[in-house]
GUNURO-560730 format. One line per field, with one value per residue (C-alpha): residue number from 1; residue in one letter; chain; z negated, x, y negated. Coordinates in steps of 0.05 Angstrom, whole numbers. Layout:
BEGIN
num = [NUM_...]
residu = [a_...]
chaine = [A_...]
w = [Z_...]
u = [X_...]
v = [Y_...]
END
This chain:
BEGIN
num = [1_2_3_4_5_6_7_8_9_10_11_12_13_14_15_16_17_18_19_20_21_22_23_24_25_26_27_28_29_30_31_32_33_34_35_36_37_38_39_40_41_42_43_44_45_46_47_48_49_50_51_52_53_54_55_56_57_58_59_60_61_62_63_64_65_66_67_68_69_70_71_72_73_74_75_76_77_78_79_80_81_82_83_84_85_86_87_88_89_90_91_92_93_94_95_96_97_98_99_100_101_102_103_104_105_106_107_108_109_110_111_112_113_114_115_116_117_118_119_120_121_122_123_124_125_126_127_128_129_130_131_132_133_134_135_136_137_138_139_140_141_142_143_144_145_146_147_148_149_150_151_152_153_154_155_156_157_158_159_160_161_162_163_164_165]
residu = [m_d_d_l_r_k_a_y_r_i_v_v_i_i_g_l_a_m_m_a_s_l_l_v_y_a_a_v_v_g_i_l_d_k_e_p_a_l_i_r_s_a_p_a_l_s_g_s_q_t_e_i_l_k_f_a_l_l_g_i_s_v_v_v_f_f_v_i_r_f_v_n_d_q_v_l_n_a_s_g_e_q_a_k_k_l_d_q_r_p_p_l_a_k_g_i_a_p_e_f_g_r_l_t_t_a_a_v_i_t_y_a_l_c_e_s_p_a_i_f_g_l_v_l_f_f_l_g_r_s_p_s_d_f_h_i_f_l_l_i_s_l_f_f_f_a_v_h_f_p_k_f_s_r_w_e_e_w_y_r_k_q_q_g_r]
chaine = [A_A_A_A_A_A_A_A_A_A_A_A_A_A_A_A_A_A_A_A_A_A_A_A_A_A_A_A_A_A_A_A_A_A_A_A_A_A_A_A_A_A_A_A_A_A_A_A_A_A_A_A_A_A_A_A_A_A_A_A_A_A_A_A_A_A_A_A_A_A_A_A_A_A_A_A_A_A_A_A_A_A_A_A_A_A_A_A_A_A_A_A_A_A_A_A_A_A_A_A_A_A_A_A_A_A_A_A_A_A_A_A_A_A_A_A_A_A_A_A_A_A_A_A_A_A_A_A_A_A_A_A_A_A_A_A_A_A_A_A_A_A_A_A_A_A_A_A_A_A_A_A_A_A_A_A_A_A_A_A_A_A_A_A_A]
w = [-2014_-2053_-2035_-2058_-2124_-2133_-2118_-2167_-2224_-2216_-2219_-2282_-2315_-2297_-2326_-2391_-2397_-2391_-2444_-2488_-2486_-2522_-2580_-2578_-2583_-2639_-2675_-2667_-2694_-2752_-2771_-2765_-2806_-2862_-2863_-2859_-2875_-2804_-2779_-2816_-2781_-2793_-2738_-2677_-2676_-2729_-2742_-2697_-2642_-2647_-2644_-2581_-2547_-2571_-2537_-2474_-2471_-2484_-2426_-2382_-2401_-2381_-2312_-2309_-2319_-2255_-2216_-2226_-2183_-2131_-2124_-2119_-2064_-2025_-2031_-2012_-1956_-1925_-1851_-1794_-1812_-1889_-1885_-1843_-1894_-1953_-1919_-1900_-1971_-1996_-2033_-2107_-2105_-2056_-2018_-2027_-1961_-1949_-1930_-2006_-2012_-2019_-2074_-2114_-2103_-2126_-2189_-2211_-2201_-2242_-2299_-2300_-2304_-2356_-2399_-2395_-2454_-2500_-2476_-2490_-2559_-2572_-2549_-2595_-2651_-2643_-2640_-2696_-2739_-2740_-2730_-2725_-2663_-2631_-2651_-2616_-2550_-2559_-2562_-2502_-2464_-2482_-2460_-2392_-2385_-2404_-2352_-2294_-2298_-2231_-2223_-2177_-2147_-2125_-2094_-2057_-2030_-2006_-1972_-1937_-1911_-1884_-1848_-1818_-1785]
u = [1701_1672_1736_1778_1740_1746_1821_1828_1790_1837_1898_1870_1860_1934_1954_1916_1947_2014_1997_1971_2041_2066_2022_2052_2123_2098_2073_2138_2176_2129_2132_2207_2215_2171_2202_2278_2291_2264_2328_2385_2443_2469_2456_2495_2516_2539_2501_2546_2543_2468_2463_2507_2463_2399_2420_2442_2374_2337_2375_2358_2283_2286_2312_2260_2205_2227_2243_2170_2145_2199_2187_2110_2123_2170_2120_2056_2088_2128_2125_2143_2167_2164_2091_2074_2105_2071_2003_2010_2019_1965_1908_1902_1837_1784_1747_1797_1823_1899_1903_1907_1973_2014_1967_1970_2046_2058_2013_2045_2117_2094_2068_2134_2174_2128_2137_2212_2225_2186_2232_2292_2265_2255_2327_2351_2312_2342_2414_2408_2348_2317_2242_2242_2285_2232_2177_2210_2214_2144_2119_2158_2128_2058_2071_2096_2032_1988_2023_2032_1970_1939_1878_1821_1816_1888_1873_1815_1855_1911_1860_1824_1892_1907_1840_1854_1921]
v = [-2153_-2092_-2053_-2109_-2112_-2037_-2040_-2096_-2058_-1999_-2041_-2075_-2007_-1989_-2057_-2046_-1974_-2004_-2055_-2000_-1970_-2032_-2009_-1942_-1973_-2017_-1953_-1918_-1976_-1981_-1910_-1906_-1973_-1946_-1877_-1890_-1816_-1801_-1836_-1803_-1838_-1909_-1961_-1951_-2025_-2072_-2138_-2180_-2130_-2128_-2206_-2208_-2153_-2189_-2254_-2217_-2183_-2248_-2277_-2218_-2224_-2300_-2276_-2224_-2277_-2311_-2249_-2224_-2286_-2275_-2202_-2214_-2264_-2216_-2160_-2201_-2242_-2185_-2185_-2138_-2066_-2080_-2101_-2040_-1994_-2027_-2027_-1953_-1929_-1881_-1916_-1914_-1879_-1853_-1904_-1959_-1988_-1983_-2057_-2072_-2033_-2094_-2124_-2061_-2051_-2123_-2113_-2047_-2079_-2139_-2092_-2055_-2119_-2149_-2088_-2088_-2137_-2091_-2034_-2079_-2092_-2018_-2002_-2058_-2028_-1960_-1987_-2038_-2015_-2086_-2085_-2161_-2156_-2110_-2155_-2214_-2173_-2147_-2218_-2237_-2176_-2197_-2267_-2240_-2200_-2260_-2304_-2256_-2210_-2210_-2254_-2232_-2304_-2298_-2230_-2259_-2317_-2272_-2226_-2284_-2307_-2239_-2235_-2303_-2280]
END
């Protein structure tokens, strides 16, 4: 269990670093919004085009919310050759057993998918120059992190099931 706890701590640090990138995005948007001279060109999209894109990206974000769980299930419940490939990945750090490869892979994929709405918002900000659009997607991304952040109790449960096989 110590190895499991060690792997979990490293994955949590990776997750917190990815969440910190959201603060970087917010700072970029804040700076560019307060200093419009930094962006010399007009918005790339008109208001109606921005609205259409915003709703499309909101729809994609809803899909991503459910894709996260599906991908986690696929990675964690892989069998046969897929499981062997995932279990033989190099460990995140020295002293961590490779058997936690699926857990760490699932967590990192989850983090990337949780971050995607904030990236959508950043793109939308650059195309339409509306910070409120970015902030909506930032909140969605934070919500995704809150809901899907891996819990140690689930890791323990998964590990016990793997040991029982």
